[in-house]
OpenMM code with the backbone's topology and positions (N, CA, C; nanometers):
from openmm import Vec3, app, unit

residues = "MET THR PRO ALA GLU LEU GLU VAL LEU ASP PHE ILE THR SER LEU ASN ALA CYS TRP THR LYS GLY ASP PRO GLU ASP LEU ARG GLU TYR PHE HIS THR ASP MET VAL ALA VAL THR PRO LEU ASP ARG GLU PRO ARG VAL GLY ARG GLU ALA CYS VAL GLU GLY TRP ALA HIS PHE ALA GLY SER ALA ASP ILE GLN SER TRP ILE GLU ARG GLY HIS ARG VAL ARG LEU PHE GLY ASP ALA ALA VAL VAL THR TYR PHE TYR GLU LEU ARG CYS ARG MET GLY SER ALA THR MET THR MET GLU GLY ARG ASP MET PHE PHE LEU VAL ARG GLU ASP GLY ARG TRP TRP ALA VAL ALA ASP GLN PHE SER SER PHE PRO ALA".split()
positions = [
    Vec3(5.5708, -9.8112, -12.7012),
    Vec3(5.4708, -9.8241, -12.5963),
    Vec3(5.5293, -9.9009, -12.4780),
    Vec3(5.4775, -9.8699, -12.3613),
    Vec3(5.5187, -9.9409, -12.2406),
    Vec3(5.4512, -10.0785, -12.2374),
    Vec3(5.5005, -10.1698, -12.1546),
    Vec3(5.4323, -10.2993, -12.1425),
    Vec3(5.2851, -10.2854, -12.1026),
    Vec3(5.2533, -10.1921, -12.0149),
    Vec3(5.1134, -10.1727, -11.9737),
    Vec3(5.0281, -10.1230, -12.0905),
    Vec3(5.0837, -10.0329, -12.1705),
    Vec3(5.0103, -9.9839, -12.2877),
    Vec3(4.9905, -10.0950, -12.3898),
    Vec3(5.0920, -10.1789, -12.4078),
    Vec3(5.0789, -10.2922, -12.4999),
    Vec3(4.9733, -10.3912, -12.4517),
    Vec3(4.9619, -10.4092, -12.3207),
    Vec3(4.8585, -10.4965, -12.2649),
    Vec3(4.7191, -10.4431, -12.3000),
    Vec3(4.7012, -10.3125, -12.2874),
    Vec3(4.5728, -10.2501, -12.3212),
    Vec3(4.5462, -10.2620, -12.4709),
    Vec3(4.6472, -10.2381, -12.5527),
    Vec3(4.6311, -10.2497, -12.6975),
    Vec3(4.5924, -10.3922, -12.7364),
    Vec3(4.6543, -10.4906, -12.6744),
    Vec3(4.6197, -10.6304, -12.7009),
    Vec3(4.4745, -10.6583, -12.6630),
    Vec3(4.4292, -10.6007, -12.5532),
    Vec3(4.2894, -10.6156, -12.5111),
    Vec3(4.1959, -10.5633, -12.6205),
    Vec3(4.2253, -10.4455, -12.6740),
    Vec3(4.1392, -10.3853, -12.7771),
    Vec3(4.1400, -10.4683, -12.9047),
    Vec3(4.2567, -10.5123, -12.9497),
    Vec3(4.2604, -10.5908, -13.0738),
    Vec3(4.1898, -10.7251, -13.0548),
    Vec3(4.2009, -10.7840, -12.9371),
    Vec3(4.1290, -10.9092, -12.9094),
    Vec3(3.9786, -10.8860, -12.9035),
    Vec3(3.9374, -10.7763, -12.8410),
    Vec3(3.7955, -10.7407, -12.8347),
    Vec3(3.7387, -10.7289, -12.9760),
    Vec3(3.8078, -10.6554, -13.0622),
    Vec3(3.7575, -10.6359, -13.1983),
    Vec3(3.7589, -10.7646, -13.2800),
    Vec3(3.8530, -10.8532, -13.2522),
    Vec3(3.8549, -10.9817, -13.3232),
    Vec3(3.7312, -11.0645, -13.2908),
    Vec3(3.6753, -11.0468, -13.1709),
    Vec3(3.5538, -11.1217, -13.1338),
    Vec3(3.4426, -11.0993, -13.2349),
    Vec3(3.4174, -10.9737, -13.2674),
    Vec3(3.3021, -10.9467, -13.3536),
    Vec3(3.3380, -10.9401, -13.5018),
    Vec3(3.4660, -10.9205, -13.5361),
    Vec3(3.5022, -10.9145, -13.6779),
    Vec3(3.5448, -11.0495, -13.7343),
    Vec3(3.5934, -11.1400, -13.6483),
    Vec3(3.6436, -11.2696, -13.6965),
    Vec3(3.5864, -11.3884, -13.6216),
    Vec3(3.5297, -11.3642, -13.5061),
    Vec3(3.4870, -11.4754, -13.4215),
    Vec3(3.3397, -11.4693, -13.3873),
    Vec3(3.3106, -11.4875, -13.2609),
    Vec3(3.1737, -11.4909, -13.2115),
    Vec3(3.1478, -11.3656, -13.1281),
    Vec3(3.0602, -11.2757, -13.1753),
    Vec3(3.0330, -11.1530, -13.1003),
    Vec3(2.9826, -11.1784, -12.9585),
    Vec3(2.9259, -11.2952, -12.9349),
    Vec3(2.8789, -11.3264, -12.7996),
    Vec3(2.9956, -11.3302, -12.7004),
    Vec3(3.1168, -11.3529, -12.7498),
    Vec3(3.2348, -11.3540, -12.6631),
    Vec3(3.2684, -11.2153, -12.6088),
    Vec3(3.2031, -11.1114, -12.6617),
    Vec3(3.2262, -10.9763, -12.6103),
    Vec3(3.1875, -10.9638, -12.4630),
    Vec3(3.1084, -11.0556, -12.4136),
    Vec3(3.0746, -11.0555, -12.2702),
    Vec3(3.2001, -11.0653, -12.1834),
    Vec3(3.3063, -11.1210, -12.2397),
    Vec3(3.4326, -11.1329, -12.1666),
    Vec3(3.5138, -11.0039, -12.1710),
    Vec3(3.4663, -10.9043, -12.2456),
    Vec3(3.5373, -10.7771, -12.2607),
    Vec3(3.4552, -10.6581, -12.2117),
    Vec3(3.3234, -10.6644, -12.2268),
    Vec3(3.2362, -10.5531, -12.1891),
    Vec3(3.2004, -10.5620, -12.0408),
    Vec3(3.2199, -10.4537, -11.9718),
    Vec3(3.1823, -10.4427, -11.8306),
    Vec3(3.0306, -10.4534, -11.8179),
    Vec3(2.9825, -10.4986, -11.7043),
    Vec3(2.8365, -10.5087, -11.6859),
    Vec3(2.7684, -10.3737, -11.7029),
    Vec3(2.8402, -10.2644, -11.6749),
    Vec3(2.7835, -10.1299, -11.6879),
    Vec3(2.8315, -10.0579, -11.8136),
    Vec3(2.8712, -10.1324, -11.9150),
    Vec3(2.9189, -10.0756, -12.0415),
    Vec3(2.8161, -9.9800, -12.1007),
    Vec3(2.8664, -9.8712, -12.1605),
    Vec3(2.7833, -9.7747, -12.2329),
    Vec3(2.8467, -9.7532, -12.3697),
    Vec3(2.7654, -9.7536, -12.4745),
    Vec3(2.8156, -9.7280, -12.6092),
    Vec3(2.7311, -9.6204, -12.6757),
    Vec3(2.7994, -9.5224, -12.7328),
    Vec3(2.7349, -9.4185, -12.8125),
    Vec3(2.7742, -9.4476, -12.9565),
    Vec3(2.6759, -9.4843, -13.0374),
    Vec3(2.7035, -9.5253, -13.1749),
    Vec3(2.6272, -9.4371, -13.2730),
    Vec3(2.6738, -9.4300, -13.3970),
    Vec3(2.6014, -9.3517, -13.4971),
    Vec3(2.4725, -9.4196, -13.5429),
    Vec3(2.4513, -9.5439, -13.5032),
    Vec3(2.3338, -9.6184, -13.5472),
    Vec3(2.2183, -9.6136, -13.4479),
    Vec3(2.2456, -9.5701, -13.3257),
    Vec3(2.1441, -9.5693, -13.2209),
    Vec3(2.1178, -9.4268, -13.1735),
    Vec3(1.9911, -9.3905, -13.1657),
    Vec3(1.9554, -9.2564, -13.1178),
    Vec3(1.9947, -9.2382, -12.9713),
    Vec3(1.9715, -9.3399, -12.8915),
    Vec3(2.0045, -9.3368, -12.7490),
    Vec3(2.1282, -9.4236, -12.7247),
    Vec3(2.2033, -9.3946, -12.6206),
    Vec3(2.3170, -9.4816, -12.5883),
    Vec3(2.2703, -9.6235, -12.5557),
    Vec3(2.3535, -9.7198, -12.5882),
    Vec3(2.3303, -9.8576, -12.5441),
    Vec3(2.3884, -9.8668, -12.4039),
    Vec3(2.3076, -9.9110, -12.3092),
    Vec3(2.3491, -9.9131, -12.1693),
    Vec3(2.3443, -10.0565, -12.1175),
    Vec3(2.4573, -10.1013, -12.0648),
    Vec3(2.4671, -10.2353, -12.0088),
    Vec3(2.5332, -10.3324, -12.1049),
    Vec3(2.5990, -10.4322, -12.0472),
    Vec3(2.6708, -10.5325, -12.1261),
    Vec3(2.5806, -10.5987, -12.2298),
    Vec3(2.4637, -10.6440, -12.1880),
    Vec3(2.3779, -10.7196, -12.2798),
    Vec3(2.3311, -10.6342, -12.3970),
    Vec3(2.2962, -10.5089, -12.3715),
    Vec3(2.2529, -10.4201, -12.4804),
    Vec3(2.3666, -10.3960, -12.5788),
    Vec3(2.4881, -10.3830, -12.5275),
    Vec3(2.6028, -10.3599, -12.6156),
    Vec3(2.6369, -10.4849, -12.6960),
    Vec3(2.6393, -10.6005, -12.6306),
    Vec3(2.6656, -10.7253, -12.7039),
    Vec3(2.5601, -10.7436, -12.8125),
    Vec3(2.4349, -10.7167, -12.7798),
    Vec3(2.3266, -10.7301, -12.8776),
    Vec3(2.3514, -10.6417, -12.9998),
    Vec3(2.3947, -10.5184, -12.9783),
    Vec3(2.4212, -10.4279, -13.0903),
    Vec3(2.5332, -10.4769, -13.1801),
    Vec3(2.6452, -10.5174, -13.1201),
    Vec3(2.7581, -10.5675, -13.1991),
    Vec3(2.7198, -10.6971, -13.2707),
    Vec3(2.6495, -10.7855, -13.2016),
    Vec3(2.6098, -10.9133, -13.2614),
    Vec3(2.5130, -10.8913, -13.3769),
    Vec3(2.4226, -10.7959, -13.3627),
    Vec3(2.3277, -10.7671, -13.4705),
    Vec3(2.4025, -10.7196, -13.5952),
    Vec3(2.4971, -10.6274, -13.5771),
    Vec3(2.5731, -10.5800, -13.6929),
    Vec3(2.6524, -10.6940, -13.7558),
    Vec3(2.7251, -10.7691, -13.6739),
    Vec3(2.8079, -10.8780, -13.7269),
    Vec3(2.7232, -10.9837, -13.7968),
    Vec3(2.6006, -11.0055, -13.7496),
    Vec3(2.5118, -11.1019, -13.8136),
    Vec3(2.4507, -11.0512, -13.9423),
    Vec3(2.4476, -10.9189, -13.9598),
    Vec3(2.3893, -10.8581, -14.0796),
    Vec3(2.4917, -10.8364, -14.1898),
    Vec3(2.6186, -10.8404, -14.1541),
    Vec3(2.7249, -10.8082, -14.2494),
    Vec3(2.8179, -10.9275, -14.2668),
    Vec3(2.8655, -10.9453, -14.3881),
    Vec3(2.9719, -11.0415, -14.4155),
    Vec3(3.1021, -10.9615, -14.4088),
    Vec3(3.1682, -10.9664, -14.2939),
    Vec3(3.2874, -10.8840, -14.2727),
    Vec3(3.4042, -10.9444, -14.3489),
    Vec3(3.4587, -10.8652, -14.4402),
    Vec3(3.5696, -10.9113, -14.5232),
    Vec3(3.7044, -10.8698, -14.4672),
    Vec3(3.7109, -10.7506, -14.4077),
    Vec3(3.8362, -10.7089, -14.3449),
    Vec3(3.8098, -10.6013, -14.2407),
    Vec3(3.8969, -10.5977, -14.1430),
    Vec3(3.8949, -10.4977, -14.0362),
    Vec3(4.0395, -10.4558, -14.0135),
    Vec3(4.0660, -10.3278, -14.0293),
    Vec3(4.2012, -10.2755, -14.0107),
    Vec3(4.1950, -10.1640, -13.9072),
    Vec3(4.2854, -10.1705, -13.8095),
    Vec3(4.3008, -10.0645, -13.7104),
    Vec3(4.4364, -9.9992, -13.7328),
    Vec3(4.4427, -9.8670, -13.7121),
    Vec3(4.5714, -9.7981, -13.7249),
    Vec3(4.5716, -9.6736, -13.6366),
    Vec3(4.6897, -9.6232, -13.6122),
    Vec3(4.7033, -9.4980, -13.5383),
    Vec3(4.6605, -9.5063, -13.3928),
    Vec3(4.6838, -9.6196, -13.3307),
    Vec3(4.6426, -9.6370, -13.1907),
    Vec3(4.7136, -9.5374, -13.0990),
    Vec3(4.6369, -9.4849, -13.0045),
    Vec3(4.6918, -9.4058, -12.8942),
    Vec3(4.6347, -9.4646, -12.7661),
    Vec3(4.7217, -9.4963, -12.6753),
    Vec3(4.6810, -9.5533, -12.5467),
    Vec3(4.7291, -9.4590, -12.4375),
    Vec3(4.6378, -9.4174, -12.3507),
    Vec3(4.6713, -9.3319, -12.2370),
    Vec3(4.6242, -9.4012, -12.1100),
    Vec3(4.7153, -9.4173, -12.0160),
    Vec3(4.6830, -9.4827, -11.8891),
    Vec3(4.6665, -9.3783, -11.7794),
    Vec3(4.5678, -9.4026, -11.6947),
    Vec3(4.5390, -9.3165, -11.5804),
    Vec3(4.5135, -9.4073, -11.4600),
    Vec3(4.6196, -9.4620, -11.4030),
    Vec3(4.6036, -9.5576, -11.2934),
    Vec3(4.5350, -9.6833, -11.3432),
    Vec3(4.4188, -9.7134, -11.2873),
    Vec3(4.3424, -9.8314, -11.3284),
    Vec3(4.2388, -9.7986, -11.4350),
    Vec3(4.2655, -9.6943, -11.5124),
    Vec3(4.1781, -9.6564, -11.6241),
    Vec3(4.2648, -9.6310, -11.7471),
    Vec3(4.2051, -9.6458, -11.8632),
    Vec3(4.2770, -9.6219, -11.9882),
    Vec3(4.1805, -9.5689, -12.0932),
    Vec3(4.2338, -9.4844, -12.1798),
    Vec3(4.1606, -9.4359, -12.2963),
    Vec3(4.2382, -9.4819, -12.4189),
    Vec3(4.1676, -9.5431, -12.5123),
    Vec3(4.2293, -9.5918, -12.6356),
    Vec3(4.1553, -9.5302, -12.7532),
    Vec3(4.2306, -9.4669, -12.8424),
    Vec3(4.1722, -9.4144, -12.9657),
    Vec3(4.2469, -9.4750, -13.0836),
    Vec3(4.1754, -9.4889, -13.1940),
    Vec3(4.2364, -9.5404, -13.3163),
    Vec3(4.1422, -9.5134, -13.4329),
    Vec3(4.1950, -9.5319, -13.5521),
    Vec3(4.1163, -9.5228, -13.6748),
    Vec3(4.0893, -9.6646, -13.7237),
    Vec3(3.9788, -9.6812, -13.7939),
    Vec3(3.9458, -9.8144, -13.8450),
    Vec3(3.8979, -9.8060, -13.9895),
    Vec3(3.9120, -9.9195, -14.0567),
    Vec3(3.8538, -9.9398, -14.1897),
    Vec3(3.7884, -10.0774, -14.1879),
    Vec3(3.6610, -10.0803, -14.2212),
    Vec3(3.5835, -10.2043, -14.2242),
    Vec3(3.5311, -10.2243, -14.3652),
    Vec3(3.5638, -10.3388, -14.4244),
    Vec3(3.5067, -10.3766, -14.5544),
    Vec3(3.4113, -10.4914, -14.5297),
    Vec3(3.2902, -10.4777, -14.5840),
    Vec3(3.1909, -10.5830, -14.5634),
    Vec3(3.0899, -10.5823, -14.6775),
    Vec3(3.0161, -10.6920, -14.6837),
    Vec3(2.9029, -10.7018, -14.7755),
    Vec3(2.7768, -10.7019, -14.6911),
    Vec3(2.6830, -10.6207, -14.7331),
    Vec3(2.5510, -10.6194, -14.6707),
    Vec3(2.4522, -10.6367, -14.7846),
    Vec3(2.3884, -10.7526, -14.7870),
    Vec3(2.3039, -10.7840, -14.9014),
    Vec3(2.3914, -10.7985, -15.0238),
    Vec3(2.3586, -10.7268, -15.1298),
    Vec3(2.4373, -10.7348, -15.2532),
    Vec3(2.5403, -10.6232, -15.2637),
    Vec3(2.5478, -10.5365, -15.1633),
    Vec3(2.6388, -10.4217, -15.1690),
    Vec3(2.7668, -10.4486, -15.0899),
    Vec3(2.8793, -10.4121, -15.1505),
    Vec3(3.0069, -10.4135, -15.0799),
    Vec3(3.0331, -10.2723, -15.0306),
    Vec3(3.0673, -10.2615, -14.9029),
    Vec3(3.0846, -10.1302, -14.8425),
    Vec3(3.2197, -10.1208, -14.7730),
    Vec3(3.2743, -10.0005, -14.7727),
    Vec3(3.3921, -9.9696, -14.6931),
    Vec3(3.3528, -9.8582, -14.5978),
    Vec3(3.3692, -9.8849, -14.4695),
    Vec3(3.3380, -9.7855, -14.3669),
    Vec3(3.4682, -9.7469, -14.2985),
    Vec3(3.4924, -9.6167, -14.2899),
    Vec3(3.6124, -9.5679, -14.2239),
    Vec3(3.5727, -9.4706, -14.1145),
    Vec3(3.6463, -9.4748, -14.0046),
    Vec3(3.6130, -9.3829, -13.8973),
    Vec3(3.7125, -9.3890, -13.7842),
    Vec3(3.6637, -9.3440, -13.6679),
    Vec3(3.7481, -9.3389, -13.5490),
    Vec3(3.6723, -9.3992, -13.4325),
    Vec3(3.7469, -9.4493, -13.3374),
    Vec3(3.6870, -9.5177, -13.2235),
    Vec3(3.7596, -9.4734, -13.0971),
    Vec3(3.6851, -9.4647, -12.9870),
    Vec3(3.7437, -9.4320, -12.8579),
    Vec3(3.6816, -9.5213, -12.7509),
    Vec3(3.7654, -9.5983, -12.6858),
    Vec3(3.7237, -9.6836, -12.5748),
    Vec3(3.7772, -9.6266, -12.4436),
    Vec3(3.6970, -9.6411, -12.3391),
    Vec3(3.7401, -9.6123, -12.2025),
    Vec3(3.7381, -9.7446, -12.1274),
    Vec3(3.8498, -9.7783, -12.0647),
    Vec3(3.8649, -9.9061, -11.9956),
    Vec3(3.8930, -9.8834, -11.8476),
    Vec3(3.8545, -9.9807, -11.7663),
    Vec3(3.8935, -9.9828, -11.6252),
    Vec3(3.9522, -10.1201, -11.5939),
    Vec3(4.0444, -10.1189, -11.4976),
    Vec3(4.1005, -10.2457, -11.4514),
    Vec3(4.0342, -10.2793, -11.3181),
    Vec3(3.9646, -10.3926, -11.3160),
    Vec3(3.9009, -10.4423, -11.1944),
    Vec3(3.9437, -10.5866, -11.1737),
    Vec3(3.9765, -10.6198, -11.0523),
    Vec3(4.0169, -10.7565, -11.0170),
    Vec3(4.1292, -10.8074, -11.1067),
    Vec3(4.2227, -10.7181, -11.1398),
    Vec3(4.3410, -10.7583, -11.2148),
    Vec3(4.3244, -10.7732, -11.3643),
    Vec3(4.2098, -10.7313, -11.4183),
    Vec3(4.1913, -10.7429, -11.5640),
    Vec3(4.1194, -10.6197, -11.6174),
    Vec3(4.1324, -10.5978, -11.7479),
    Vec3(4.0714, -10.4819, -11.8130),
    Vec3(3.9289, -10.5127, -11.8567),
    Vec3(3.8446, -10.4095, -11.8505),
    Vec3(3.7066, -10.4152, -11.8992),
    Vec3(3.6779, -10.2891, -11.9798),
    Vec3(3.6068, -10.3030, -12.0904),
    Vec3(3.5578, -10.1864, -12.1647),
    Vec3(3.4330, -10.1355, -12.0940),
    Vec3(3.4342, -10.0076, -12.0553),
    Vec3(3.3175, -9.9501, -11.9881),
    Vec3(3.2463, -9.8473, -12.0748),
    Vec3(3.3152, -9.7959, -12.1771),
    Vec3(3.2503, -9.7000, -12.2668),
    Vec3(3.3171, -9.7057, -12.4031),
    Vec3(3.2355, -9.6854, -12.5061),
    Vec3(3.2844, -9.6812, -12.6437),
    Vec3(3.2045, -9.5769, -12.7191),
    Vec3(3.2735, -9.4992, -12.8001),
    Vec3(3.2070, -9.4087, -12.8932),
    Vec3(3.2826, -9.4167, -13.0245),
    Vec3(3.2090, -9.4489, -13.1308),
    Vec3(3.2723, -9.4551, -13.2624),
    Vec3(3.1871, -9.3806, -13.3626),
    Vec3(3.2536, -9.3350, -13.4679),
    Vec3(3.1820, -9.2613, -13.5725),
    Vec3(3.2630, -9.2658, -13.7005),
    Vec3(3.1945, -9.2402, -13.8099),
    Vec3(3.2644, -9.2269, -13.9370),
    Vec3(3.3364, -9.0924, -13.9368),
    Vec3(3.4266, -9.0755, -14.0323),
    Vec3(3.4951, -8.9474, -14.0445),
    Vec3(3.3954, -8.8404, -14.0868),
    Vec3(3.4133, -8.7170, -14.0410),
    Vec3(3.3233, -8.6096, -14.0854),
    Vec3(3.3337, -8.5896, -14.2366),
    Vec3(3.2258, -8.5441, -14.2946),
    Vec3(3.2238, -8.5202, -14.4405),
    Vec3(3.3094, -8.4009, -14.4759),
] * unit.nanometer
topology = app.Topology()
chain = topology.addChain("A")
for resn in residues:
    res = topology.addResidue(resn, chain)
    for name in ("N", "CA", "C"):
        topology.addAtom(name, app.Element.getBySymbol(name[0]), res)
């Protein structure tokens, strides 16, 4: 990967560490004010930074996250925009159940004022 691609990859891994290992409220430092997320848990897209932070924080507060693994990253740069795709595996406990969730994620980023922001995310489990 180029240095610019590695910078974007570092942004994504840091973003995910916020909600898997740290404080999901810190996602405000990664999500653009106009962030949009299409998730398998919401019928309608989550629109805006606060709605997206709320969704991630709700999940992280409901689950005891035991591990988060990312693999197969692809980073594509388009000037001040980037698309990042990867596969994930999440192990967590929800109530008395231990679950493993596997799927794919795609982020769209823009660079504004010299830094990256997540403006869109769509993730889903693998098809059956």
